[in-house]
C-alpha positions in Angstrom: -37.8 -17.5 -10.3 -34.2 -18.8 -10.5 -33.3 -20.9 -13.5 -30.8 -23.7 -12.9 -29.0 -25.3 -15.7 -29.6 -29.1 -15.8 -25.9 -29.9 -15.6 -25.8 -28.2 -12.2 -28.7 -30.1 -10.7 -26.8 -33.2 -9.5 -23.9 -31.3 -7.9 -26.3 -28.8 -6.4 -28.5 -31.5 -5.0 -25.5 -33.3 -3.5 -24.2 -30.1 -1.9 -27.6 -29.3 -0.4 -28.1 -32.9 0.9 -24.6 -33.1 2.5 -24.5 -29.6 3.8 -21.4 -27.8 4.8 -19.9 -27.9 8.2 -20.5 -24.7 10.2 -17.5 -22.3 10.3 -16.6 -20.5 13.5 -16.7 -16.8 13.2 -13.2 -15.3 13.2 -12.7 -12.8 16.0 -9.3 -11.7 15.0 -8.8 -9.5 11.9 -6.6 -10.9 9.2 -2.9 -10.1 9.6 -1.6 -7.3 7.4 0.9 -8.4 4.7 4.5 -8.3 5.8 6.5 -5.2 5.4 9.2 -5.6 2.7 12.6 -4.2 3.4 15.5 -4.8 1.1 19.0 -3.4 0.5 19.7 -2.0 -3.0 22.9 -1.5 -4.8 22.1 1.9 -6.3 23.9 3.0 -9.5 24.3 6.7 -10.3 23.2 7.3 -13.9 25.5 10.2 -14.2 28.5 8.2 -13.0 27.9 4.6 -14.1 31.5 3.6 -13.6 31.4 4.5 -9.9 30.8 1.7 -7.4 27.2 1.1 -6.5 26.2 2.4 -3.1 24.2 0.2 -0.6 21.0 1.8 0.5 17.8 0.4 2.1 14.6 0.7 0.2 13.1 2.9 2.9 15.9 5.5 2.3 15.5 5.4 -1.5 11.8 6.0 -1.8 11.1 7.8 1.4 7.3 7.5 2.2 5.9 7.2 -1.3 4.3 4.1 -2.9 6.9 2.1 -4.8 6.9 0.0 -7.9 9.8 -2.4 -8.0 10.5 -3.4 -11.6 12.9 -6.3 -12.4 14.4 -6.1 -15.9 17.3 -7.0 -18.1 18.9 -5.1 -21.0 18.4 -8.2 -23.2 14.7 -8.3 -22.5 12.9 -6.3 -25.3 9.6 -6.2 -23.3 11.4 -4.8 -20.3 13.0 -2.0 -22.3 9.7 -1.2 -24.1 8.1 -0.5 -20.7 10.6 2.3 -19.8 8.5 5.2 -21.3 5.4 4.0 -19.3 7.5 3.8 -16.2 8.7 7.3 -16.8 5.1 8.5 -16.8 4.4 6.4 -13.7 7.3 7.9 -11.8 5.4 11.1 -11.3 3.0 9.4 -8.9 4.9 6.4 -7.7 8.6 5.9 -6.9 10.0 3.4 -9.5 12.9 1.2 -8.6 14.5 -0.5 -11.6 16.5 -3.6 -10.6 18.6 -4.8 -13.5 19.7 -8.4 -13.7 22.7 -7.4 -15.8 26.1 -7.4 -14.3 26.4 -3.8 -15.5 23.4 -1.8 -16.9 23.3 -1.6 -20.7 23.8 1.7 -22.6 20.1 2.1 -23.4 19.2 1.9 -19.7 21.9 4.3 -18.7 20.8 6.8 -21.4 17.2 6.5 -20.1 18.2 7.1 -16.5 20.3 10.1 -17.4 17.2 11.8 -18.7 15.3 11.3 -15.5 14.4 14.2 -13.2 13.8 12.1 -10.1 11.2 9.6 -8.9 13.2 6.7 -10.3 16.2 4.7 -8.9 18.4 2.2 -10.8 19.9 -0.7 -8.8 21.9 -3.8 -9.6 20.4 -7.2 -8.6 22.2 -9.2 -6.0 23.4 -12.8 -6.6 20.3 -14.3 -5.1 18.1 -12.3 -7.4 20.2 -13.2 -10.4 19.7 -16.8 -9.4 15.9 -16.3 -9.4 15.1 -15.5 -5.8 13.5 -12.2 -4.7 11.9 -11.0 -1.5 8.6 -11.6 -3.3 9.2 -15.2 -4.3 10.8 -16.8 -7.3 11.6 -14.7 -10.4 10.3 -16.8 -13.2 9.4 -14.1 -15.8 10.7 -10.8 -16.9 9.6 -8.1 -16.5 8.2 -8.5 -13.0 6.7 -5.4 -11.3 5.7 -5.4 -7.6 3.6 -2.5 -6.3 4.2 -1.6 -2.6 2.3 0.9 -0.5 3.9 3.6 1.7 4.4 1.1 4.6 6.3 -1.2 2.1 3.5 -3.8 2.0 2.8 -5.6 -1.2 -0.3 -4.5 -3.0 0.0 -6.4 -6.3 2.4 -8.2 -8.7 2.5 -7.8 -12.4 4.2 -10.2 -14.8 4.9 -9.0 -18.3 3.5 -5.6 -19.3 1.1 -3.9 -17.0 -0.9 -0.9 -18.0 0.2 2.1 -16.1 -3.4 3.4 -15.7 -4.3 0.2 -13.9 -1.4 0.6 -11.6 -2.3 4.2 -10.8 -5.9 3.0 -10.1 -4.6 0.4 -7.7 -2.4 3.0 -5.9 -5.4 5.3 -5.5 -7.8 2.5 -4.5 -5.4 1.4 -1.8 -5.3 4.9 -0.4 -1.5 5.0 -0.5 -1.0 8.0 -2.7 
């Protein structure tokens, strides 16, 4: 026997009395999320004074899942995520997009120790103004997980546990 809380009786009775309009069965499958393509101003960690090189996201990360991570050197939470991103870069290509005009020394030291799997890029003017290909940039850090076809899987504001991100990559079959 199903027990119904008394507070639910009136709304439940109203819903049953009114009914819901029949919905037509959809014959078309839902559209896949759009493929994200963006140009990055890639910085060499070994030569930070050199001019950034323009490179499309597809060239930077090849055919691996990608985690795009927006950060700034003045954001303590962003900098505290760097060791976790280092661990994550073994399974997912991590693209760090800094909102600074030039990356800070802590970020450059971190990138100089990297063996691969991570790219550092400067944000363009639109991103610095708060507009990204994924919508408005309202909170730092912002991480966006993309599959191999460059479609968005999930967004994370603030800190995101790397083990959860790895589970999402494996669950989506993009590893």
